[in-house]
C-alpha positions in Angstrom: -1.3 -16.9 16.3 -1.3 -15.2 19.7 -4.4 -13.1 21.1 -4.2 -11.2 24.2 -7.9 -10.9 26.4 -7.4 -7.9 28.4 -8.4 -8.1 32.0 -9.7 -4.7 33.9 -11.1 -4.6 37.5 -14.8 -5.7 37.3 -14.0 -7.9 33.9 -16.4 -10.8 33.6 -16.4 -11.9 30.2 -12.4 -12.7 30.0 -12.5 -16.4 30.7 -15.5 -17.1 28.5 -13.5 -15.4 25.6 -10.0 -17.4 26.3 -12.6 -20.7 26.3 -13.6 -20.2 22.9 -10.6 -19.1 21.3 -8.4 -21.9 22.8 -10.6 -24.5 23.3 -13.7 -24.2 20.3 -11.2 -22.9 17.4 -7.9 -23.3 18.9 -6.1 -20.1 18.4 -3.5 -19.4 21.7 -5.2 -17.0 24.0 -3.7 -15.0 26.9 -5.6 -13.3 29.6 -3.7 -10.4 30.6 -4.1 -7.8 33.3 -4.4 -4.4 31.9 -1.6 -2.9 33.9 0.8 -5.6 32.6 -0.3 -5.5 29.2 2.4 -4.7 26.1 2.6 -5.8 22.5 4.7 -8.7 23.2 3.9 -10.9 19.7 0.1 -10.5 19.8 -1.9 -10.8 16.9 -5.2 -9.8 18.0 -6.6 -8.0 21.4 -10.0 -8.7 22.5 -11.5 -6.7 25.3 -14.6 -8.5 26.5 -17.2 -7.7 28.8 -18.0 -6.7 32.4 -18.2 -3.8 34.4 -14.6 -2.5 34.6 -14.1 -0.3 37.6 -17.8 -0.9 38.6 -18.8 1.4 35.7 -18.3 4.8 37.8 -18.6 7.7 35.7 -19.8 6.5 32.5 -19.4 2.7 31.6 -15.7 2.1 30.2 -14.6 5.8 31.0 -11.9 4.6 33.3 -10.8 1.8 31.6 -10.3 4.1 28.7 -7.6 5.8 30.4 -5.6 2.7 31.2 -2.0 2.7 29.8 -3.5 -1.0 28.2 -5.1 1.5 25.4 -1.8 3.2 24.1 -1.0 -0.3 23.4 -4.0 -1.4 21.9 -4.1 1.9 19.9 -0.6 1.1 18.6 -1.9 -2.2 17.6 -4.3 -0.9 15.8 -2.9 1.3 13.9 -0.4 -1.6 12.7 -3.6 -2.9 11.3 -4.1 -5.7 14.0 -7.7 -7.0 14.6 -8.9 -5.2 17.8 -12.4 -6.4 19.2 -14.3 -5.0 22.3 -17.4 -6.8 23.2 -20.1 -5.3 25.6 -17.9 -3.2 28.0 -15.1 -3.4 25.6 -17.1 -2.0 23.3 -17.6 0.8 25.4 -14.2 1.2 26.3 -12.8 1.4 22.8 -15.7 3.9 22.1 -14.5 5.9 25.5 -11.0 5.7 24.3 -11.8 7.3 20.7 -10.8 3.8 18.9 -14.4 3.9 17.7 -16.8 6.5 17.1 -20.1 7.3 18.8 -21.3 7.4 22.4 -23.0 4.4 24.5 -26.1 5.4 26.2 -28.4 4.3 29.2 -31.0 1.8 27.6 -33.9 3.3 26.4 -36.1 2.1 28.8 -33.6 2.6 31.4 -33.1 -0.9 32.4 -30.7 -3.3 32.4 -31.6 -6.2 29.5 -30.3 -9.4 29.4 -32.0 -11.4 26.8 -31.3 -13.1 23.1 -31.6 -10.9 20.3 -31.3 -11.5 16.3 -28.5 -9.8 15.1 -27.7 -8.8 11.1 -24.2 -9.0 10.0 -24.2 -5.6 7.6 -20.0 -5.7 7.1 -18.4 -8.9 6.1 -15.1 -7.0 5.2 -13.9 -6.9 9.0 -11.4 -9.8 10.7 -14.1 -10.6 12.8 -17.0 -11.1 10.0 -15.6 -12.6 6.9 -17.2 -16.4 7.5 -20.8 -14.7 7.7 -22.8 -13.6 4.7 -23.9 -10.4 4.1 -27.3 -10.1 5.2 -27.0 -12.9 7.8 -29.1 -12.8 10.8 -28.0 -15.0 13.8 -28.4 -15.1 17.7 -26.5 -13.8 19.9 -27.6 -12.6 24.0 -27.3 -9.4 25.3 -26.5 -8.2 28.9 -26.3 -4.4 29.2 -27.9 -1.4 31.1 -25.5 1.1 28.9 -25.7 -0.4 25.0 -27.9 2.6 23.4 -25.4 3.4 20.6 -25.7 6.8 19.3 -24.0 9.0 17.0 -24.7 12.6 15.5 -24.6 11.6 11.7 -25.5 7.8 11.5 -24.5 7.7 7.6 -21.0 8.6 8.7 -20.4 5.3 11.0 -19.3 2.0 9.4 -21.8 -0.1 10.8 -21.1 -3.8 11.4 -24.2 -5.2 12.9 -27.4 -4.1 13.8 -30.0 -5.4 15.7 -33.2 -7.4 13.9 -36.7 -7.4 14.3 -36.7 -5.5 17.3 -34.3 -3.0 18.7 -34.0 -3.8 22.3 -31.9 -0.6 23.5 -33.2 2.2 21.4 -29.6 2.5 19.6 -30.0 4.7 16.6 -30.7 3.0 13.4 -30.8 -0.1 15.3 -27.0 -0.4 15.7 -25.4 -3.1 17.4 -22.1 -3.0 16.4 -19.8 -1.1 14.6 -16.1 -0.6 12.9 -13.4 2.0 12.4 -12.8 3.0 9.0 -10.0 0.6 8.1 -12.3 -2.1 9.8 -9.9 -3.7 11.9 -11.4 -2.3 14.9 -15.0 -3.5 15.7 -17.1 -3.0 18.8 -20.4 -4.9 19.4 -22.7 -4.9 22.6 -24.2 -8.5 22.0 -21.8 -11.4 23.1 -20.3 -13.8 20.3 -18.5 -15.9 23.1 -21.7 -16.7 24.5 -23.2 -17.9 21.3 -20.5 -20.1 20.1 -21.6 -23.8 21.8 -24.4 -25.6 21.3 -24.6 -26.4 25.3 -25.2 -22.2 25.6 -27.5 -21.9 23.1 -31.7 -21.9 23.9 -34.0 -23.6 21.6 -34.8 -21.4 18.8 -31.4 -19.5 18.3 -28.4 -20.4 16.6 -24.7 -20.2 18.5 -24.3 -16.8 15.9 -21.2 -15.9 17.6 -19.0 -19.0 16.4 -18.4 -17.5 13.0 -16.9 -14.5 14.4 -13.9 -16.4 16.2 -13.8 -18.3 13.1 -13.4 -15.4 11.0 -10.7 -14.0 13.4 -9.0 -16.9 13.0 -9.3 -17.4 9.2 -7.9 -13.8 8.8 -4.8 -14.1 11.1 -3.8 -17.4 9.2 -4.0 -15.4 5.7 -2.4 -12.8 7.5 -5.1 -9.4 8.1 
C-alpha cells in the first residue's frame, strides 16, 4: 500500500505526514514533487499543509491549477482516499474537489493553537477508527481557515470545532468530505497530533486515529 504526499513550493507539512505514515503506522509514503506526480500505483494521496506559492492570490489558488490536481481528481473519481490538510484543504476547495470556500479568519489574524475537534462523519476512509461524536485534540495553524458555504445543510461535514470556534467558520466546520466520502479536507493538523512527544498536557493525540483509519481502509479495500 502506497501513499503519495504531494509537495508544492512552500509546502511545509510534507515530511511530518510522511514520518507518521512511514514510521508511526507502517504505511509506505513517498514525498512527490507536484510537477512530477503521476498515479503510479498509489492507493491514496495526501496534500499537506504549508503556504503553497506563498498564498498569493488566495491560499491554495495557484497550486489548484497544477497538473497534479488532474491526477488527484482521477484518483478521487476512482474512489481512492484523498486528504487535504490546512493548505491542502484550501487546495482541494480551490480545485473544486470539495465545496465551499476558505476565507480569512474572523478576527483576521494568524492562529496557532491546540483545539478540540468533534468527529461527525465516521464513514470516510480517514475516520472509521473514531467513534461518532468523539472529541479529540489537534493543533491548528492558519490565517485563512474560516470555512464558508451558502447552504451548510448541503455539505458533508466531517469535523467540527468543539467548545470554541477559533476562526469564525460557519456552523463551526473544521473539515468536510465529498459526497462519496473518499475526499476529505480539514484545517487542524492530524500529523502534529499523532505522537505523545508532540502533545501538550491536557490534550490527546487526536490525529493518530485518522492515520490508523486510512491504514485499515486501505487494508480492507476502501
